[in-house]
C-alpha positions in Angstrom: 0.0 0.0 0.0 1.4 3.4 -1.0 1.7 6.3 1.4 -0.8 8.2 -0.7 -3.3 5.3 -0.6 -2.9 5.1 3.2 -3.4 8.8 3.6 -6.6 8.6 1.4 -7.9 5.8 3.5 -7.2 7.7 6.8 -8.9 10.8 5.4 -11.9 8.7 4.4 -12.2 7.2 7.9 -11.9 10.7 9.4 -14.6 12.0 7.2 -16.9 9.1 8.2 -16.2 9.8 11.9 -16.9 13.5 11.5 -20.1 12.8 9.6 -21.2 10.5 12.4 -20.5 13.1 15.1 -22.6 15.6 13.1 -25.5 13.2 12.6 -28.9 14.9 13.3 -30.5 14.3 16.6 -33.2 11.6 16.5 -35.0 12.2 19.8 -37.4 14.7 18.4 -40.4 12.4 18.4 -39.9 11.6 22.1 -39.8 15.3 22.9 -43.0 15.9 20.9 -44.7 13.0 22.7 -43.8 13.9 26.3 -44.0 17.7 25.6 -47.6 17.3 24.3 -48.6 15.0 27.2 -47.1 17.3 29.8 -48.6 20.4 28.3 -52.1 18.9 28.3 -51.6 17.4 31.7 -50.6 20.7 33.3 -53.5 22.5 31.6 -55.9 19.9 32.9 -54.4 20.2 36.4 -55.0 23.9 36.3 -58.6 23.4 35.0 -59.4 20.8 37.7 -58.0 23.0 40.6 -59.9 26.0 39.3 -63.1 23.9 38.9 -63.4 25.1 35.3 -65.3 22.0 34.3 -66.8 21.0 37.6 -64.5 18.1 38.1 -63.7 17.1 41.7 -60.0 17.1 43.0 -60.2 13.3 42.9 -60.0 13.6 39.1 -56.3 14.4 39.5 -55.5 10.8 40.3 -57.0 9.6 37.0 -55.3 12.5 35.2 -51.8 11.6 36.3 -52.4 7.8 36.2 -53.4 8.2 32.6 -50.4 10.4 32.0 -48.0 7.8 33.2 -49.6 4.9 31.3 -49.9 6.9 28.0 -46.4 8.3 28.4 -44.6 5.1 29.0 -46.7 3.2 26.5 -46.0 5.7 23.8 -42.3 5.7 24.5 -42.0 1.9 24.5 -44.0 1.8 21.2 -41.7 4.4 19.6 -38.6 2.5 20.8 -39.8 -0.7 19.2 -40.6 0.9 15.8 -37.8 3.5 15.9 -34.9 1.7 17.6 -31.2 2.3 18.0 -30.4 0.8 14.6 -31.6 4.0 12.8 -28.8 5.9 10.9 -27.0 8.3 13.2 -28.2 6.8 16.5 -24.7 5.8 17.5 -23.4 9.4 17.2 -22.1 11.1 20.4 -24.9 13.6 20.4 -27.6 11.0 20.1 -26.1 8.7 22.7 -25.5 11.5 25.2 -29.0 13.0 24.6 -30.6 9.6 25.2 -28.6 9.0 28.4 -29.4 12.4 29.8 -33.1 12.0 29.2 -33.1 8.5 30.6 -31.4 9.7 33.7 -33.9 12.6 34.0 -36.8 10.2 33.6 -35.4 7.9 36.3 -35.0 10.8 38.7 -38.4 12.1 38.1 -39.9 8.6 38.4 -38.2 8.2 41.8 -39.3 11.6 43.0 -42.9 11.1 42.1 -42.9 7.6 43.6 -41.7 9.1 46.8 -44.2 11.9 46.6 -47.1 9.4 46.1 -46.2 7.4 49.2 -45.7 10.6 51.2 -49.2 11.8 50.3 -50.6 8.3 50.9 -49.2 8.2 54.4 -50.2 11.8 55.3 -53.1 12.8 53.1 -53.0 16.4 54.3 -49.4 17.0 53.1 -49.2 17.7 49.3 -45.9 19.7 49.4 -44.1 17.2 47.2 -46.5 17.8 44.4 -46.8 21.5 45.0 -43.0 21.8 44.5 -43.0 19.5 41.5 -43.4 22.2 38.9 -40.1 24.0 39.5 -38.4 20.7 39.9 -39.7 19.4 36.6 -38.9 22.7 34.8 -35.4 22.6 36.2 -34.8 19.0 35.1 -36.2 19.7 31.7 -33.7 22.7 31.4 -30.7 20.6 32.5 -31.5 17.8 30.1 -32.1 20.1 27.1 -29.1 22.2 27.8 -26.7 19.3 28.4 -27.9 17.5 25.3 -27.8 20.7 23.2 -24.2 21.6 24.2 -22.9 18.1 23.6 -24.7 17.8 20.2 -23.9 21.5 19.3 -27.7 22.0 18.8 -28.6 25.6 19.2 -32.3 24.7 19.4 -31.8 22.5 22.4 -29.3 24.8 24.0 -31.7 27.8 23.9 -34.6 25.6 25.0 -32.6 24.4 28.0 -31.6 28.0 28.9 -35.2 29.1 28.7 -36.4 26.3 30.9 -33.6 27.0 33.5 -34.6 30.7 33.6 -38.2 29.7 34.0 -37.3 27.9 37.2 -37.1 31.3 39.0 -40.8 32.2 38.4 -41.8 28.6 38.9 -40.4 28.7 42.4 -42.0 32.1 43.0 -45.4 30.7 42.0 -45.3 27.6 44.2 -48.7 27.3 45.9 -50.5 29.2 43.2 -52.5 27.5 40.4 -50.7 29.7 38.0 -47.6 27.5 38.5 -49.4 24.8 36.4 -49.9 27.2 33.6 -46.2 28.1 33.7 -45.3 24.4 33.6 -47.6 24.0 30.6 -45.9 26.9 28.8 -42.4 25.5 29.5 -43.4 22.0 28.3 -44.9 23.5 25.1 -42.0 25.9 24.2 -39.0 24.1 25.7 -39.9 20.5 25.0 -42.7 20.2 22.4 -41.5 22.9 20.0 -37.8 21.9 20.0 -39.0 18.3 19.3 -41.0 19.4 16.3 -37.9 21.4 15.0 -35.7 18.3 15.5 -38.1 16.1 13.6 -38.1 18.5 10.7 -34.3 18.3 10.5 -34.2 14.5 10.4 -33.2 12.9 7.1 -36.2 11.4 5.4 -34.8 7.9 5.8 -35.2 8.1 9.5 -38.7 9.6 9.7 
């Protein structure tokens, strides 16, 4: 093998590696799914608490039970039909983004499991759920920002920054029903909208 041929082969391998690192992010559909569900759930939470449709507070249990079932069911379904074998899934950006969101999901799952048992054992103490909006908003911000920086995605980076900034008013609104409206806005603009934009940037072969 001549030096020139070896140099050409190395250049080709380098180009393939760089192309893989710049592969488009493929998690847009998950952001759209969870962003949509969370936006609707927070709006429904606000409506129930304000008695806009005459629903009793007990309806909240059905609301969030349905949220968990639909959310996890949709995610598992998408993973089966849109798995890790898709082009670009092995890129650093996609792997880090998937890991960050998996970690965020596990943390939120653990938090709300603890909150459920806390309320079940002391039915007059709903503090864990009252403080959940700033917690969720902050976790969304961290996940979007970390994934955006690693993947050099301006969309995710800006979404993460916006969610982190929104944590301030979310804390200030704790105890007010307006906090649920803020949570809905963050889910819509920092999760759902970026997910739509990411899906539009995916190559047609992966959609």
